[in-house]
N, C-alpha and C positions, 0 to 999 in steps of 0.2 A: 499458534501463532497465526492471527489473522492482516494478511497484509496489501496495501495498497500497490499495486506490482505494472509497469509500467506494459505488461503486455496482455494483463488479466481481463482475459471478458467474462461476461454473463451469461452464463450459459446454463439451457436448461439440466432440471438437475432429474435424471433419467431414474434413478431405482427409486426401490418403493424401501417403507420404514424400515421393511425386516431385511431385506435385501440388504440395502444401507450398513443396517447393525453387522450384517455377517460378514457384507467387506470387511469392514472396521477390525471388525475382530480379528480374521483372518489376516489385518495389514499389522496388529498388534501384535501378533504373534509370532510372526517373520523378526519385529523388534526389538535389540538386544533389548535383555533384562535391567528394570530399573532399582539399583539397588538403595538400601535405605537413605536419606540423603540427598539422593538427587531426583532431576526431576525429568518427565518426558515431554520433549515440546515437538509442534510436526505444523508445518507449514503450508497453507493452499491459500494463494491468492485471492481465488475466485469467490473463500468462502463469504467474505465482507458483503457480496454482491447479488448473490444465490439466495432466491427469493425464500425456499426451505430451510437453509443450514442452523441459522439458530435454531428453532425447532430442533431440529433434530440431533446437531448437539447436545441441545438443554437435553432431550429425554435420554442420552448416553452419558451426559457427563456435566451435569449444573453446575459442578463446584471448580468446573474449567477457569484458569484464567487466561482472557483475552490480548494480546497485542496488536493493534491496528497502526500501523506505520502512514502516513497519509502525505500530502504532500500541494502545494498551489494545483488546484486542478486544472487550469487552465496550462500551464508547466508539461501535467501528466497524461492530457489530452494528446498533445503535441508529441509526447516523447511515446506514447503510443499506439500513435499514427506512425510516427520514424520504427520503430520495430516492424509492424505490419508493412509498409513501406521494403526495407531492406529485404521481406520474405518474397514480397507479392509487388514489383517495381511499376505494376499496368495496373495498380488501383487508380483510385481520379484524387483529384490536388485534394489537401487538406481541407480549403477553403468550400471547397464543393460537398465537399462527407459534411462540414461542420453546419452549413444551414437549410434550411428546407425552400426557405427565400430571400437567398442574398440582398438582395434591393430593398425589400422590405426587415432584413435585418432578423429574421424571424431562424434562431437556434433550433436544433435538429437535437432534438433531445434525447430522441429513439436511439441515435448510434452508440454504441458501447462503450466509444470512447468517450464520450461528453457524459454520459449517463453514471460511468461508474464515481467522477470525478462530483456526485451530489452527494457528498457524507451523511448530511444530514436522513436524507429520506433512507437510506441504506443502516442508518445509526440507528432510527426511530424503529425497526423492525428489532434490530438485538435487544434493544432497551425491554422489549416485550418479555422477554424470557434469563435476560442477565440485566444486576444490575452494575450501574457506574463503577461502583468499588471494585467487580471483577474486570476492569476494561482500565488500559494505558493503552493512550495516543502518544504513537514516535511522531515528532515533525520530520519529515522526510529531509527536509533543507537544514535542517540543527544534524542531523546524522553525517552528513557531512563535512561542515565548517566545523564543529565539534559530535564526532561518533562517541568517544569515552563519558562527554557529560549526557547523551541520551541514553547511552547503556548504562552510565550509573543509575538512572532513573527507573530504568526496566529492571535491574539487577534486586536493587531495594524492591520493587514492586513484588518481586518473584519469591523474597526473601532470602537471600544469596546475600555473602559476603562480596564487596569491591573488589571482585581480580583483574578483571578488565579493567585499565587505565589509559592515559597519556601515548605511557611507556610501549603499549600492545599497538601503535597506529604511525602511518607514513600517509604525508599524500603526495599520492601518481598526480601529475603535473598536465600527464599525457592524456588519460583517462581523466581528471575533475573529478575524480574520487579518493576517501583514504582504502589505503591495503592495510590487510590484517597481518601482524606479525608475532613471533613471539622471541622476546628478548632471550631467552635461554637457549636458543635453538637457532643453530645456522642454516636451519634452509631460506629456501627464498619466500617470501613474504607472498602471503593470499590476494589475489585482487582480484579486479571484477573480471569475466570474462567476453569477451567478445560482443557478446549480446547487449553490454552495458556500454555507455559513455559511448554512444553512436552521436555524430553529429547532428542537430535539427534541422529540421529543412527551414529558410526563411519564410516566415509566415506578414502577411501584409499588417501593419500598424491597427489598421480598422476594425479589422480581423478580432487580433490580441482585445483590442479597446471592447467590442464586443462582446465577447465571452466574460469578458470582466467583469462585465456589467451584467447578466445575463447570472453568471456563478456567484455575485454578492448577496444575495438575500439568503442564499441557502451555506454561505459561510457564515454569514451571521448569525445563521439559526446553529448551524453544528457547533460555532462558538460559545455561545450559552448552553447548548445542550451539555456539553463536555466540561464548561467551564474555565477552557483555555483560548488565547486567543493566537491564531497562529500567526499573526499581522500578514495574511497574502496580500493586504489592501496594500499596506506599506511597501511590502517587493514591488508590486506591480506599479506604483508608481514615480517607481526611481529611476 
């Protein structure tokens, strides 16, 4: 599973091909056995933005199915910054990091918090190795307001029965996210941890507007590549 995570950073891939496959084999051996009719899943947010990941994964498991969770790249960048700020309160403001030249409005696309949101750039690399039919793109926004609906698409994509439905969720108003529950189980529902749902810092409107303009052509390209309109521009105009 490949996800767009709030705190995912594009880090250099340090392993050689041989070492990568050896490490993966070791990790796979430590995982529970997959029985007939079961699917093994693995999630690492940085795969999607790591330059060599697609090639190496293809050489290891070319029939793999890929789940990519994306959200409005402006919101994603602010959320990424919020996570970093919680660990490093001394870092410069979002506005300082987002621009090479604030006066001229020159966006610093080399900053990982912004670069991750250029989804078309990353997807182009993955499409060199995997057909679109092996990928599903999940809307982070819809995953919040309609988790069962988005997961129904994922279950269909994986060839699974639609077991997870509306009855498995309730909305946590404090966190602002849905929580997972088991109707037949009396145990407490599983909600996102302390690192999720943090209050975002207030960002100046002109900064938001400039980033919206920066991302728009990349968003349009991403919509065309995936055949999905995530309607981020509508969200920004509200």
